[in-house]
N, CA, C, O and the ligand as a Tripos MOL2 file, in Angstrom:
@<TRIPOS>MOLECULE
protein
  265   263    67     0     0
PROTEIN
NO_CHARGES

@<TRIPOS>ATOM
      1 N           0.8290   -1.1990    0.0000 N.3       1 MET1
      2 CA          0.0000    0.0000    0.0000 C.3       1 MET1
      3 C           0.8660    1.2530    0.0000 C.2       1 MET1
      4 O           1.9430    1.2900    0.5960 O.2       1 MET1
      5 N           0.3730    2.2600   -0.6740 N.am      2 LYS2
      6 CA          1.0630    3.5450   -0.6830 C.3       2 LYS2
      7 C           0.1340    4.6000   -0.1150 C.2       2 LYS2
      8 O          -1.0820    4.4170   -0.0610 O.2       2 LYS2
      9 N           0.7190    5.6940    0.3020 N.am      3 GLN3
     10 CA         -0.0640    6.7060    0.9920 C.3       3 GLN3
     11 C           0.4110    8.0970    0.5970 C.2       3 GLN3
     12 O           1.6000    8.3380    0.3900 O.2       3 GLN3
     13 N          -0.5550    9.0040    0.5000 N.am      4 PHE4
     14 CA         -0.2130   10.4030    0.2320 C.3       4 PHE4
     15 C          -1.0950   11.2970    1.0830 C.2       4 PHE4
     16 O          -2.3120   11.1180    1.1370 O.2       4 PHE4
     17 N          -0.4710   12.2650    1.7480 N.am      5 SER5
     18 CA         -1.2240   13.2360    2.5370 C.3       5 SER5
     19 C          -1.3050   14.5380    1.7600 C.2       5 SER5
     20 O          -0.2840   15.1460    1.4370 O.2       5 SER5
     21 N          -2.5270   14.9630    1.4630 N.am      6 CYS6
     22 CA         -2.6980   16.2040    0.7080 C.3       6 CYS6
     23 C          -2.0910   17.3830    1.4600 C.2       6 CYS6
     24 O          -1.6230   18.3480    0.8550 O.2       6 CYS6
     25 N          -2.1050   17.2890    2.7890 N.am      7 GLY7
     26 CA         -1.5500   18.3670    3.6060 C.3       7 GLY7
     27 C          -0.0720   18.6280    3.3450 C.2       7 GLY7
     28 O           0.4380   19.6950    3.6860 O.2       7 GLY7
     29 N           0.6240   17.6580    2.7390 N.am      8 ASP8
     30 CA          2.0300   17.8730    2.3920 C.3       8 ASP8
     31 C           2.1760   18.8930    1.2720 C.2       8 ASP8
     32 O           3.2280   19.5110    1.1050 O.2       8 ASP8
     33 N           1.0900   19.0590    0.5010 N.am      9 VAL9
     34 CA          1.1240   19.9930   -0.6260 C.3       9 VAL9
     35 C           0.2450   21.2010   -0.3430 C.2       9 VAL9
     36 O           0.6010   22.3360   -0.6610 O.2       9 VAL9
     37 N          -0.9070   20.9370    0.2590 N.am     10 VAL10
     38 CA         -1.8560   22.0000    0.5850 C.3      10 VAL10
     39 C          -1.9570   22.1120    2.0990 C.2      10 VAL10
     40 O          -2.6750   21.3390    2.7330 O.2      10 VAL10
     41 N          -1.2450   23.0660    2.6810 N.am     11 PRO11
     42 CA         -1.2750   23.1940    4.1430 C.3      11 PRO11
     43 C          -2.7020   23.3090    4.6590 C.2      11 PRO11
     44 O          -3.5030   24.0900    4.1450 O.2      11 PRO11
     45 N          -3.0080   22.5180    5.6840 N.am     12 GLY12
     46 CA         -4.3290   22.5840    6.2780 C.3      12 GLY12
     47 C          -5.2940   21.5410    5.7640 C.2      12 GLY12
     48 O          -6.3260   21.2960    6.3890 O.2      12 GLY12
     49 N          -4.9780   20.9130    4.6240 N.am     13 CYS13
     50 CA         -5.8750   19.8780    4.1100 C.3      13 CYS13
     51 C          -5.5630   18.5720    4.8210 C.2      13 CYS13
     52 O          -4.4040   18.1730    4.9320 O.2      13 CYS13
     53 N          -6.6100   17.9110    5.3010 N.am     14 SER14
     54 CA         -6.3990   16.6950    6.0820 C.3      14 SER14
     55 C          -6.6710   15.4300    5.2810 C.2      14 SER14
     56 O          -6.6730   14.3310    5.8370 O.2      14 SER14
     57 N          -6.8990   15.5760    3.9810 N.am     15 ALA15
     58 CA         -7.1990   14.3970    3.1650 C.3      15 ALA15
     59 C          -5.9680   13.4950    3.0490 C.2      15 ALA15
     60 O          -4.8560   13.9580    2.7960 O.2      15 ALA15
     61 N          -6.2010   12.2030    3.2400 N.am     16 VAL16
     62 CA         -5.1280   11.2110    3.0970 C.3      16 VAL16
     63 C          -5.6040   10.1380    2.1360 C.2      16 VAL16
     64 O          -6.7340    9.6590    2.2330 O.2      16 VAL16
     65 N          -4.7410    9.7660    1.2160 N.am     17 PHE17
     66 CA         -5.1010    8.7720    0.2030 C.3      17 PHE17
     67 C          -4.2460    7.5290    0.3650 C.2      17 PHE17
     68 O          -3.0340    7.6150    0.5590 O.2      17 PHE17
     69 N          -4.8860    6.3820    0.2840 N.am     18 ARG18
     70 CA         -4.1410    5.1200    0.3240 C.3      18 ARG18
     71 C          -4.5890    4.2680   -0.8480 C.2      18 ARG18
     72 O          -5.7840    4.1460   -1.1200 O.2      18 ARG18
     73 N          -3.6300    3.6840   -1.5370 N.am     19 ALA19
     74 CA         -3.9430    2.7980   -2.6520 C.3      19 ALA19
     75 C          -2.7420    1.9000   -2.8880 C.2      19 ALA19
     76 O          -1.6640    2.1080   -2.3320 O.2      19 ALA19
     77 N          -2.9560    0.8930   -3.7300 N.am     20 SER20
     78 CA         -1.8780   -0.0640   -3.9490 C.3      20 SER20
     79 C          -0.8820    0.4180   -4.9880 C.2      20 SER20
     80 O           0.2190   -0.1250   -5.0900 O.2      20 SER20
     81 N          -1.2580    1.4410   -5.7680 N.am     21 SER21
     82 CA         -0.3210    1.9300   -6.7750 C.3      21 SER21
     83 C          -0.3250    3.4550   -6.8200 C.2      21 SER21
     84 O          -1.3000    4.1030   -6.4380 O.2      21 SER21
     85 N           0.7780    4.0070   -7.2890 N.am     22 GLU22
     86 CA          0.8780    5.4620   -7.4370 C.3      22 GLU22
     87 C          -0.2000    5.9920   -8.3610 C.2      22 GLU22
     88 O          -0.7760    7.0510   -8.1130 O.2      22 GLU22
     89 N          -0.4740    5.2490   -9.4330 N.am     23 GLU23
     90 CA         -1.4630    5.7180  -10.3990 C.3      23 GLU23
     91 C          -2.8370    5.8790   -9.7600 C.2      23 GLU23
     92 O          -3.5610    6.8320  -10.0470 O.2      23 GLU23
     93 N          -3.1860    4.9240   -8.8830 N.am     24 GLN24
     94 CA         -4.4870    5.0180   -8.2170 C.3      24 GLN24
     95 C          -4.5280    6.2260   -7.2910 C.2      24 GLN24
     96 O          -5.5400    6.9220   -7.2050 O.2      24 GLN24
     97 N          -3.4260    6.4650   -6.6070 N.am     25 ILE25
     98 CA         -3.3780    7.6240   -5.7170 C.3      25 ILE25
     99 C          -3.4770    8.9100   -6.5280 C.2      25 ILE25
    100 O          -4.2170    9.8260   -6.1670 O.2      25 ILE25
    101 N          -2.7270    8.9740   -7.6260 N.am     26 LEU26
    102 CA         -2.7580   10.1780   -8.4530 C.3      26 LEU26
    103 C          -4.1610   10.4360   -8.9890 C.2      26 LEU26
    104 O          -4.5900   11.5860   -9.0830 O.2      26 LEU26
    105 N          -4.8770    9.3680   -9.3410 N.am     27 GLY27
    106 CA         -6.2440    9.5280   -9.8180 C.3      27 GLY27
    107 C          -7.1490   10.0840   -8.7390 C.2      27 GLY27
    108 O          -7.9660   10.9710   -8.9870 O.2      27 GLY27
    109 N          -6.9910    9.5420   -7.5200 N.am     28 ALA28
    110 CA         -7.8210    9.9990   -6.4130 C.3      28 ALA28
    111 C          -7.4790   11.4350   -6.0380 C.2      28 ALA28
    112 O          -8.3590   12.2250   -5.6980 O.2      28 ALA28
    113 N          -6.1870   11.7640   -6.1030 N.am     29 VAL29
    114 CA         -5.7530   13.1220   -5.7760 C.3      29 VAL29
    115 C          -6.2970   14.1130   -6.8030 C.2      29 VAL29
    116 O          -6.7220   15.2140   -6.4540 O.2      29 VAL29
    117 N          -6.2770   13.7070   -8.0730 N.am     30 ALA30
    118 CA         -6.7900   14.5950   -9.1170 C.3      30 ALA30
    119 C          -8.2670   14.8890   -8.8860 C.2      30 ALA30
    120 O          -8.7190   16.0240   -9.0330 O.2      30 ALA30
    121 N          -9.0130   13.8440   -8.5200 N.am     31 GLU31
    122 CA        -10.4380   14.0050   -8.2440 C.3      31 GLU31
    123 C         -10.6470   14.9160   -7.0320 C.2      31 GLU31
    124 O         -11.4940   15.8090   -7.0580 O.2      31 GLU31
    125 N          -9.8860   14.6890   -5.9970 N.am     32 HIS32
    126 CA         -9.9660   15.4950   -4.7760 C.3      32 HIS32
    127 C          -9.6030   16.9540   -5.0670 C.2      32 HIS32
    128 O         -10.2760   17.8720   -4.6000 O.2      32 HIS32
    129 N          -8.5360   17.1570   -5.8410 N.am     33 ALA33
    130 CA         -8.0930   18.5140   -6.1470 C.3      33 ALA33
    131 C          -9.1730   19.2670   -6.9230 C.2      33 ALA33
    132 O          -9.3730   20.4670   -6.7330 O.2      33 ALA33
    133 N          -9.8640   18.5370   -7.8000 N.am     34 ARG34
    134 CA        -10.9130   19.1560   -8.6050 C.3      34 ARG34
    135 C         -12.0950   19.5360   -7.7220 C.2      34 ARG34
    136 O         -12.6150   20.6480   -7.8020 O.2      34 ARG34
    137 N         -12.5090   18.5970   -6.8790 N.am     35 ARG35
    138 CA        -13.6930   18.8320   -6.0490 C.3      35 ARG35
    139 C         -13.4430   19.7920   -4.9010 C.2      35 ARG35
    140 O         -14.2280   20.7090   -4.6570 O.2      35 ARG35
    141 N         -12.3350   19.5700   -4.1970 N.am     36 ASP36
    142 CA        -12.1330   20.2940   -2.9390 C.3      36 ASP36
    143 C         -11.1980   21.4870   -3.0460 C.2      36 ASP36
    144 O         -11.1980   22.3650   -2.1830 O.2      36 ASP36
    145 N         -10.3980   21.5190   -4.1110 N.am     37 HIS37
    146 CA         -9.4730   22.6380   -4.2420 C.3      37 HIS37
    147 C          -9.7410   23.4480   -5.5050 C.2      37 HIS37
    148 O          -9.0050   24.3860   -5.8100 O.2      37 HIS37
    149 N         -10.7970   23.0870   -6.2420 N.am     38 GLY38
    150 CA        -11.1890   23.8800   -7.3990 C.3      38 GLY38
    151 C         -10.1850   23.8730   -8.5370 C.2      38 GLY38
    152 O         -10.1380   24.8090   -9.3350 O.2      38 GLY38
    153 N          -9.3630   22.7960   -8.6150 N.am     39 MET39
    154 CA         -8.3720   22.7340   -9.6870 C.3      39 MET39
    155 C          -8.9300   21.9100  -10.8410 C.2      39 MET39
    156 O          -9.1860   20.7160  -10.6890 O.2      39 MET39
    157 N          -9.1180   22.5490  -11.9960 N.am     40 ASP40
    158 CA         -9.6730   21.8390  -13.1460 C.3      40 ASP40
    159 C          -8.6860   20.8420  -13.7160 C.2      40 ASP40
    160 O          -9.0720   19.7920  -14.2300 O.2      40 ASP40
    161 N          -7.4200   21.1750  -13.6230 N.am     41 SER41
    162 CA         -6.4090   20.2350  -14.1010 C.3      41 SER41
    163 C          -5.2060   20.3150  -13.1710 C.2      41 SER41
    164 O          -4.9660   21.3250  -12.5110 O.2      41 SER41
    165 N          -4.4740   19.2380  -13.1430 N.am     42 ILE42
    166 CA         -3.3130   19.1860  -12.2660 C.3      42 ILE42
    167 C          -2.0620   19.4790  -13.0920 C.2      42 ILE42
    168 O          -1.7490   18.7360  -14.0230 O.2      42 ILE42
    169 N          -1.3520   20.5440  -12.7650 N.am     43 PRO43
    170 CA         -0.1280   20.8460  -13.5080 C.3      43 PRO43
    171 C           0.8840   19.7100  -13.3620 C.2      43 PRO43
    172 O           0.9380   19.0390  -12.3320 O.2      43 PRO43
    173 N           1.6790   19.5090  -14.4020 N.am     44 ALA44
    174 CA          2.6710   18.4290  -14.3740 C.3      44 ALA44
    175 C           3.6040   18.5730  -13.1690 C.2      44 ALA44
    176 O           4.0190   17.5790  -12.5730 O.2      44 ALA44
    177 N           3.9240   19.8130  -12.8220 N.am     45 ALA45
    178 CA          4.8230   20.0370  -11.6870 C.3      45 ALA45
    179 C           4.2070   19.5230  -10.3940 C.2      45 ALA45
    180 O           4.9000   18.9960   -9.5230 O.2      45 ALA45
    181 N           2.8870   19.6890  -10.2850 N.am     46 LEU46
    182 CA          2.2190   19.2160   -9.0680 C.3      46 LEU46
    183 C           2.1550   17.6930   -9.0520 C.2      46 LEU46
    184 O           2.2970   17.0650   -8.0040 O.2      46 LEU46
    185 N           1.9400   17.1090  -10.2300 N.am     47 VAL47
    186 CA          1.9170   15.6500  -10.3000 C.3      47 VAL47
    187 C           3.2410   15.0780   -9.8140 C.2      47 VAL47
    188 O           3.2620   14.1240   -9.0370 O.2      47 VAL47
    189 N           4.3460   15.6600  -10.2690 N.am     48 SER48
    190 CA          5.6410   15.1170   -9.8450 C.3      48 SER48
    191 C           5.8860   15.3990   -8.3780 C.2      48 SER48
    192 O           6.5540   14.6210   -7.6960 O.2      48 SER48
    193 N           5.3470   16.5120   -7.8850 N.am     49 GLN49
    194 CA          5.4800   16.8060   -6.4580 C.3      49 GLN49
    195 C           4.7150   15.7710   -5.6320 C.2      49 GLN49
    196 O           5.2160   15.2520   -4.6340 O.2      49 GLN49
    197 N           3.4980   15.4870   -6.0720 N.am     50 VAL50
    198 CA          2.6960   14.4750   -5.3780 C.3      50 VAL50
    199 C           3.4080   13.1330   -5.4230 C.2      50 VAL50
    200 O           3.5000   12.4330   -4.4140 O.2      50 VAL50
    201 N           3.9120   12.7770   -6.6060 N.am     51 ARG51
    202 CA          4.6250   11.5190   -6.7750 C.3      51 ARG51
    203 C           5.7810   11.4030   -5.7790 C.2      51 ARG51
    204 O           6.0020   10.3490   -5.1840 O.2      51 ARG51
    205 N           6.5080   12.4960   -5.6140 N.am     52 SER52
    206 CA          7.6790   12.4640   -4.7350 C.3      52 SER52
    207 C           7.2810   12.3580   -3.2720 C.2      52 SER52
    208 O           8.0940   11.9880   -2.4250 O.2      52 SER52
    209 N           6.0200   12.6870   -2.9760 N.am     53 LEU53
    210 CA          5.5720   12.6820   -1.5850 C.3      53 LEU53
    211 C           4.7860   11.4250   -1.2250 C.2      53 LEU53
    212 O           4.3850   11.2440   -0.0760 O.2      53 LEU53
    213 N           4.5690   10.5580   -2.2160 N.am     54 ILE54
    214 CA          3.8860    9.2940   -1.9330 C.3      54 ILE54
    215 C           4.8340    8.3930   -1.1440 C.2      54 ILE54
    216 O           5.9900    8.1980   -1.5180 O.2      54 ILE54
    217 N           4.3200    7.8560   -0.0530 N.am     55 ARG55
    218 CA          5.1450    7.0160    0.8130 C.3      55 ARG55
    219 C           4.5000    5.6490    0.9820 C.2      55 ARG55
    220 O           3.3040    5.4780    0.7450 O.2      55 ARG55
    221 N           5.3030    4.6840    1.3920 N.am     56 PRO56
    222 CA          4.7010    3.3940    1.7370 C.3      56 PRO56
    223 C           3.7490    3.6080    2.9070 C.2      56 PRO56
    224 O           4.1030    4.2680    3.8840 O.2      56 PRO56
    225 N           2.5510    3.0570    2.8120 N.am     57 ALA57
    226 CA          1.5800    3.2210    3.8830 C.3      57 ALA57
    227 C           1.9090    2.2910    5.0300 C.2      57 ALA57
    228 O           2.1010    1.0890    4.8450 O.2      57 ALA57
    229 N           1.9710    2.8640    6.2070 N.am     58 ALA58
    230 CA          2.1950    2.0430    7.3880 C.3      58 ALA58
    231 C           0.9390    1.2300    7.6820 C.2      58 ALA58
    232 O          -0.1770    1.7210    7.5130 O.2      58 ALA58
    233 N           1.1170    0.0090    8.1130 N.am     59 VAL59
    234 CA         -0.0400   -0.8230    8.4030 C.3      59 VAL59
    235 C          -0.7660   -0.3010    9.6350 C.2      59 VAL59
    236 O          -1.9960   -0.2500    9.6760 O.2      59 VAL59
    237 N           0.0100    0.0820   10.6260 N.am     60 GLU60
    238 CA         -0.6380    0.6060   11.8390 C.3      60 GLU60
    239 C          -0.1700    2.0380   12.0940 C.2      60 GLU60
    240 O          -0.4980    2.9440   11.3290 O.2      60 GLU60
    241 N           0.5650    2.2340   13.1240 N.am     61 VAL61
    242 CA          0.9820    3.5960   13.4550 C.3      61 VAL61
    243 C           2.1520    4.0140   12.5710 C.2      61 VAL61
    244 O           3.1390    3.2930   12.4280 O.2      61 VAL61
    245 N           2.0130    5.1920   11.9870 N.am     62 THR62
    246 CA          3.1030    5.7190   11.1860 C.3      62 THR62
    247 C           4.1640    6.3290   12.0970 C.2      62 THR62
    248 O           3.8580    7.1790   12.9320 O.2      62 THR62
    249 N           5.3870    5.9010   11.9370 N.am     63 SER63
    250 CA          6.4450    6.5230   12.7160 C.3      63 SER63
    251 C           7.3780    7.2610   11.7780 C.2      63 SER63
    252 O           7.7160    6.7610   10.7050 O.2      63 SER63
    253 N           7.7860    8.4230   12.1720 N.am     64 SER64
    254 CA          8.6560    9.2270   11.3430 C.3      64 SER64
    255 C          10.1060    8.8230   11.5250 C.2      64 SER64
    256 O          10.5460    8.4650   12.6180 O.2      64 SER64
    257 N          10.8330    8.8900   10.4220 N.am     65 LEU65
    258 CA         12.2570    8.5630   10.5070 C.3      65 LEU65
    259 C          13.0820    9.7810   10.8980 C.2      65 LEU65
    260 O          14.2830    9.6770   11.1460 O.2      65 LEU65
    261 N          12.4350   10.9200   10.9500 N.am     66 ALA66
    262 CA         13.1590   12.1560   11.2050 C.3      66 ALA66
    263 C          13.7490   12.1820   12.6120 C.2      66 ALA66
    264 O          14.3950   13.1590   12.9930 O.2      66 ALA66
    265 ZN         -6.5750   18.4350   -0.3100 Zn       67 ZN67
@<TRIPOS>BOND
     1     1     2 1
     2     2     3 1
     3     3     4 2
     4     3     5 am
     5     5     6 1
     6     6     7 1
     7     7     8 2
     8     7     9 am
     9     9    10 1
    10    10    11 1
    11    11    12 2
    12    11    13 am
    13    13    14 1
    14    14    15 1
    15    15    16 2
    16    15    17 am
    17    17    18 1
    18    18    19 1
    19    19    20 2
    20    19    21 am
    21    21    22 1
    22    22    23 1
    23    23    24 2
    24    23    25 am
    25    25    26 1
    26    26    27 1
    27    27    28 2
    28    27    29 am
    29    29    30 1
    30    30    31 1
    31    31    32 2
    32    31    33 am
    33    33    34 1
    34    34    35 1
    35    35    36 2
    36    35    37 am
    37    37    38 1
    38    38    39 1
    39    39    40 2
    40    39    41 am
    41    41    42 1
    42    42    43 1
    43    43    44 2
    44    43    45 am
    45    45    46 1
    46    46    47 1
    47    47    48 2
    48    47    49 am
    49    49    50 1
    50    50    51 1
    51    51    52 2
    52    51    53 am
    53    53    54 1
    54    54    55 1
    55    55    56 2
    56    55    57 am
    57    57    58 1
    58    58    59 1
    59    59    60 2
    60    59    61 am
    61    61    62 1
    62    62    63 1
    63    63    64 2
    64    63    65 am
    65    65    66 1
    66    66    67 1
    67    67    68 2
    68    67    69 am
    69    69    70 1
    70    70    71 1
    71    71    72 2
    72    71    73 am
    73    73    74 1
    74    74    75 1
    75    75    76 2
    76    75    77 am
    77    77    78 1
    78    78    79 1
    79    79    80 2
    80    79    81 am
    81    81    82 1
    82    82    83 1
    83    83    84 2
    84    83    85 am
    85    85    86 1
    86    86    87 1
    87    87    88 2
    88    87    89 am
    89    89    90 1
    90    90    91 1
    91    91    92 2
    92    91    93 am
    93    93    94 1
    94    94    95 1
    95    95    96 2
    96    95    97 am
    97    97    98 1
    98    98    99 1
    99    99   100 2
   100    99   101 am
   101   101   102 1
   102   102   103 1
   103   103   104 2
   104   103   105 am
   105   105   106 1
   106   106   107 1
   107   107   108 2
   108   107   109 am
   109   109   110 1
   110   110   111 1
   111   111   112 2
   112   111   113 am
   113   113   114 1
   114   114   115 1
   115   115   116 2
   116   115   117 am
   117   117   118 1
   118   118   119 1
   119   119   120 2
   120   119   121 am
   121   121   122 1
   122   122   123 1
   123   123   124 2
   124   123   125 am
   125   125   126 1
   126   126   127 1
   127   127   128 2
   128   127   129 am
   129   129   130 1
   130   130   131 1
   131   131   132 2
   132   131   133 am
   133   133   134 1
   134   134   135 1
   135   135   136 2
   136   135   137 am
   137   137   138 1
   138   138   139 1
   139   139   140 2
   140   139   141 am
   141   141   142 1
   142   142   143 1
   143   143   144 2
   144   143   145 am
   145   145   146 1
   146   146   147 1
   147   147   148 2
   148   147   149 am
   149   149   150 1
   150   150   151 1
   151   151   152 2
   152   151   153 am
   153   153   154 1
   154   154   155 1
   155   155   156 2
   156   155   157 am
   157   157   158 1
   158   158   159 1
   159   159   160 2
   160   159   161 am
   161   161   162 1
   162   162   163 1
   163   163   164 2
   164   163   165 am
   165   165   166 1
   166   166   167 1
   167   167   168 2
   168   167   169 am
   169   169   170 1
   170   170   171 1
   171   171   172 2
   172   171   173 am
   173   173   174 1
   174   174   175 1
   175   175   176 2
   176   175   177 am
   177   177   178 1
   178   178   179 1
   179   179   180 2
   180   179   181 am
   181   181   182 1
   182   182   183 1
   183   183   184 2
   184   183   185 am
   185   185   186 1
   186   186   187 1
   187   187   188 2
   188   187   189 am
   189   189   190 1
   190   190   191 1
   191   191   192 2
   192   191   193 am
   193   193   194 1
   194   194   195 1
   195   195   196 2
   196   195   197 am
   197   197   198 1
   198   198   199 1
   199   199   200 2
   200   199   201 am
   201   201   202 1
   202   202   203 1
   203   203   204 2
   204   203   205 am
   205   205   206 1
   206   206   207 1
   207   207   208 2
   208   207   209 am
   209   209   210 1
   210   210   211 1
   211   211   212 2
   212   211   213 am
   213   213   214 1
   214   214   215 1
   215   215   216 2
   216   215   217 am
   217   217   218 1
   218   218   219 1
   219   219   220 2
   220   219   221 am
   221   221   222 1
   222   222   223 1
   223   223   224 2
   224   223   225 am
   225   225   226 1
   226   226   227 1
   227   227   228 2
   228   227   229 am
   229   229   230 1
   230   230   231 1
   231   231   232 2
   232   231   233 am
   233   233   234 1
   234   234   235 1
   235   235   236 2
   236   235   237 am
   237   237   238 1
   238   238   239 1
   239   239   240 2
   240   239   241 am
   241   241   242 1
   242   242   243 1
   243   243   244 2
   244   243   245 am
   245   245   246 1
   246   246   247 1
   247   247   248 2
   248   247   249 am
   249   249   250 1
   250   250   251 1
   251   251   252 2
   252   251   253 am
   253   253   254 1
   254   254   255 1
   255   255   256 2
   256   255   257 am
   257   257   258 1
   258   258   259 1
   259   259   260 2
   260   259   261 am
   261   261   262 1
   262   262   263 1
   263   263   264 2
@<TRIPOS>SUBSTRUCTURE
     1 MET1         2 RESIDUE 1 A MET
     2 LYS2         6 RESIDUE 1 A LYS
     3 GLN3        10 RESIDUE 1 A GLN
     4 PHE4        14 RESIDUE 1 A PHE
     5 SER5        18 RESIDUE 1 A SER
     6 CYS6        22 RESIDUE 1 A CYS
     7 GLY7        26 RESIDUE 1 A GLY
     8 ASP8        30 RESIDUE 1 A ASP
     9 VAL9        34 RESIDUE 1 A VAL
    10 VAL10       38 RESIDUE 1 A VAL
    11 PRO11       42 RESIDUE 1 A PRO
    12 GLY12       46 RESIDUE 1 A GLY
    13 CYS13       50 RESIDUE 1 A CYS
    14 SER14       54 RESIDUE 1 A SER
    15 ALA15       58 RESIDUE 1 A ALA
    16 VAL16       62 RESIDUE 1 A VAL
    17 PHE17       66 RESIDUE 1 A PHE
    18 ARG18       70 RESIDUE 1 A ARG
    19 ALA19       74 RESIDUE 1 A ALA
    20 SER20       78 RESIDUE 1 A SER
    21 SER21       82 RESIDUE 1 A SER
    22 GLU22       86 RESIDUE 1 A GLU
    23 GLU23       90 RESIDUE 1 A GLU
    24 GLN24       94 RESIDUE 1 A GLN
    25 ILE25       98 RESIDUE 1 A ILE
    26 LEU26      102 RESIDUE 1 A LEU
    27 GLY27      106 RESIDUE 1 A GLY
    28 ALA28      110 RESIDUE 1 A ALA
    29 VAL29      114 RESIDUE 1 A VAL
    30 ALA30      118 RESIDUE 1 A ALA
    31 GLU31      122 RESIDUE 1 A GLU
    32 HIS32      126 RESIDUE 1 A HIS
    33 ALA33      130 RESIDUE 1 A ALA
    34 ARG34      134 RESIDUE 1 A ARG
    35 ARG35      138 RESIDUE 1 A ARG
    36 ASP36      142 RESIDUE 1 A ASP
    37 HIS37      146 RESIDUE 1 A HIS
    38 GLY38      150 RESIDUE 1 A GLY
    39 MET39      154 RESIDUE 1 A MET
    40 ASP40      158 RESIDUE 1 A ASP
    41 SER41      162 RESIDUE 1 A SER
    42 ILE42      166 RESIDUE 1 A ILE
    43 PRO43      170 RESIDUE 1 A PRO
    44 ALA44      174 RESIDUE 1 A ALA
    45 ALA45      178 RESIDUE 1 A ALA
    46 LEU46      182 RESIDUE 1 A LEU
    47 VAL47      186 RESIDUE 1 A VAL
    48 SER48      190 RESIDUE 1 A SER
    49 GLN49      194 RESIDUE 1 A GLN
    50 VAL50      198 RESIDUE 1 A VAL
    51 ARG51      202 RESIDUE 1 A ARG
    52 SER52      206 RESIDUE 1 A SER
    53 LEU53      210 RESIDUE 1 A LEU
    54 ILE54      214 RESIDUE 1 A ILE
    55 ARG55      218 RESIDUE 1 A ARG
    56 PRO56      222 RESIDUE 1 A PRO
    57 ALA57      226 RESIDUE 1 A ALA
    58 ALA58      230 RESIDUE 1 A ALA
    59 VAL59      234 RESIDUE 1 A VAL
    60 GLU60      238 RESIDUE 1 A GLU
    61 VAL61      242 RESIDUE 1 A VAL
    62 THR62      246 RESIDUE 1 A THR
    63 SER63      250 RESIDUE 1 A SER
    64 SER64      254 RESIDUE 1 A SER
    65 LEU65      258 RESIDUE 1 A LEU
    66 ALA66      262 RESIDUE 1 A ALA
    67 ZN67       265 GROUP 0 **** ****
């Protein structure tokens, strides 16, 4: 499973996406961005930013490596 937190890109947004592939997450993020952030299309730069922020989803508690 992979995971993406919209808040990593849009401060204050609490939406979190989990899916088995990056493509599924990107699809869900695009839909979310359109509905909740009023973005008709996702710029390529944002797609690559989202891609870089997709992480393996922790099964239980997420622990930071920082
Ligand atoms: Zn969002």
